C-alpha positions as CSV (number, residue, x, y, z in Angstrom):
1,M,90.0,113.7,76.7
2,Q,88.1,111.7,79.6
3,K,88.7,111.7,83.5
4,I,88.3,108.4,84.8
5,D,89.7,107.5,88.3
6,I,92.2,103.9,88.8
7,V,91.4,102.4,92.8
8,L,93.8,101.5,94.0
9,G,93.6,99.8,97.0
10,D,91.1,97.8,98.8
11,W,88.4,99.5,97.6
12,S,86.2,97.0,98.7
13,S,87.1,97.5,102.3
14,D,87.2,93.2,102.9
15,G,91.0,93.1,103.7
16,H,92.8,95.9,104.5
17,G,90.1,98.8,103.9
18,K,93.4,101.1,102.4
19,S,92.3,102.9,98.5
20,D,93.1,105.5,96.8
21,K,91.7,107.0,93.7
22,V,94.0,107.8,91.2
23,T,92.5,110.2,88.4
24,I,93.9,110.9,85.2
25,L,92.8,111.6,81.6
26,V,92.5,109.5,78.9
27,N,91.5,109.2,75.0
28,K,90.1,105.8,75.1
29,T,87.1,104.7,76.9
30,P,86.8,103.5,80.3
31,Q,85.4,99.7,78.6
32,E,88.7,100.5,75.7
33,M,90.8,99.9,78.6
34,K,89.1,97.6,80.6
35,L,89.5,95.2,77.5
36,A,93.0,96.0,76.7
37,Y,94.1,95.2,80.3
38,K,92.0,91.8,80.2
39,A,94.2,91.2,76.3
40,S,97.0,92.8,78.0
41,C,96.6,89.9,80.7
42,K,96.6,87.2,78.6
43,A,98.7,88.0,76.2
44,L,102.3,88.8,78.7
45,G,100.3,86.3,81.3
46,I,101.3,89.0,83.8
47,S,98.7,91.0,86.4
48,F,98.2,93.9,88.1
49,N,94.8,92.2,90.3
50,H,94.5,88.7,92.1
51,N,91.3,86.9,92.2
52,D,90.4,86.6,88.9
53,D,92.6,85.5,86.7
54,F,92.8,87.4,83.2
55,T,95.9,85.1,82.5
56,E,94.5,82.0,81.0
57,V,98.3,80.8,82.3
58,K,97.7,76.6,82.6
59,P,96.7,75.4,86.7
60,L,99.1,74.1,88.2
61,D,98.4,70.4,90.1
62,N,99.5,71.6,93.6
63,Y,97.6,74.7,95.1
64,T,101.1,75.9,96.9
65,E,103.4,75.6,93.4
66,Q,99.6,77.6,91.5
67,Y,99.5,80.3,95.4
68,N,103.5,80.5,94.4
69,A,103.2,80.2,90.5
70,E,99.8,83.0,90.5
71,N,101.9,85.4,93.0
72,A,105.1,85.9,90.5
73,R,103.3,86.9,87.9
74,Q,101.2,89.5,89.9
75,V,102.3,93.3,90.9
76,C,102.1,94.7,94.0
77,A,98.8,92.2,95.0
78,D,99.1,90.8,97.9
79,Y,99.6,93.0,101.3
80,R,102.3,94.2,101.9
81,E,103.5,94.2,98.2
82,T,105.5,97.2,97.4
83,Q,108.0,96.0,95.4
84,I,107.7,94.2,91.8
85,N,109.5,91.0,91.2
86,Q,112.6,91.5,88.5
87,W,111.2,88.5,86.2
88,V,107.5,90.6,85.4
89,L,110.2,93.5,85.6
90,D,112.1,92.6,82.4
91,I,108.9,91.7,80.7
92,L,107.5,94.8,80.6
93,K,110.9,96.5,79.8
94,D,111.5,94.0,77.0
95,K,107.6,94.2,75.3
96,C,105.7,97.6,77.1
97,S,109.1,99.7,77.3
98,Q,107.8,102.0,74.3
99,F,104.2,102.4,76.0
100,I,106.3,103.2,79.9
101,K,106.9,107.0,80.5
102,P,110.9,107.0,80.9
103,E,110.3,108.2,84.4
104,V,108.6,105.9,85.6
105,M,112.0,103.3,84.7
106,E,114.2,105.4,86.2
107,E,112.2,105.6,89.6
108,I,111.4,102.0,89.8
109,E,115.7,100.9,89.0
110,A,116.5,104.3,91.7
111,N,114.2,102.5,94.1
112,D,115.4,99.2,94.0
113,T,112.3,98.1,92.3
114,Y,109.7,99.2,94.8
115,I,106.6,101.0,93.9
116,N,104.9,103.6,94.9
117,H,101.6,104.8,93.8
118,D,102.8,106.9,90.1
119,T,104.6,104.2,89.7
120,F,102.5,101.7,89.5
121,V,99.8,103.5,87.5
122,G,102.7,104.6,84.8
123,L,103.1,100.8,84.5
124,L,99.6,99.9,84.4
125,M,99.1,102.2,81.8
126,G,101.6,101.1,79.8
127,F,100.9,97.7,80.2
128,V,96.6,99.1,78.8
129,S,98.6,100.8,75.9
130,Y,100.6,97.3,74.8
131,S,96.8,96.3,73.8
132,L,95.1,99.5,73.4
133,P,96.7,101.3,70.0
134,K,96.9,105.1,70.3
135,F,96.4,104.9,73.7
136,K,97.0,108.3,75.6
137,W,97.1,109.4,79.1
138,E,98.3,111.6,81.7
139,Y,97.8,113.1,85.1
140,P,94.9,116.6,85.1
141,D,95.1,119.5,87.2
142,A,92.3,119.3,88.2
143,S,89.5,116.6,89.4
144,D,86.3,116.2,89.8
145,K,83.9,112.8,89.9
146,V,85.1,110.9,87.4
147,P,84.1,106.7,86.1
148,V,86.6,104.7,88.1
149,F,88.3,102.0,85.7
150,N,88.3,99.4,88.5
151,G,86.8,98.4,91.3
152,Y,82.9,99.5,93.2
153,W,81.4,96.6,91.5
154,D,82.2,97.2,88.3
155,D,80.5,94.9,85.8
156,E,83.7,94.2,83.1
157,L,86.5,94.6,85.9
158,N,85.6,94.5,89.5
159,V,89.2,93.6,90.8
160,Q,91.4,95.4,92.9
161,L,94.6,96.6,91.6
162,G,98.3,97.4,93.9
163,Y,96.1,95.7,97.0
164,G,100.2,95.2,98.3
165,L,101.1,99.2,97.8
166,Y,99.8,99.4,101.4
167,D,101.1,99.0,104.9
């Protein structure tokens, strides 16, 4: 297993400027995880990021309708968006439940679909697992400097995840 950081929030400081790194241990490379993330976005039509659209859902003609439709398919991607909508949660339950740790779903249900950092990471890793066979992850005992999964001008996944988790 190798360590990797999942970067939550506004790592580039071009918005609210708040971010955190969550270190996890994984049995796949960051590149494999990034490809699986994008594949899951396309397969399930939902994402955990904004700006770059990996879902390939056909755009609508009306900008307002398009914005609302995209926002409905995203998990905590907008400012102060700490709640997952039921439509997305139902897709994750239906398609990814075998990949999401039970305590993550219990936490979301106990908090009326509100998400904290740990539940967000748990959902995200279940989402990645959907398209990455035999993927395993866990939290490490201690943290060292590790490669990032997203952000910080990464060539493969230069997006913000969990932007809405911050006040």
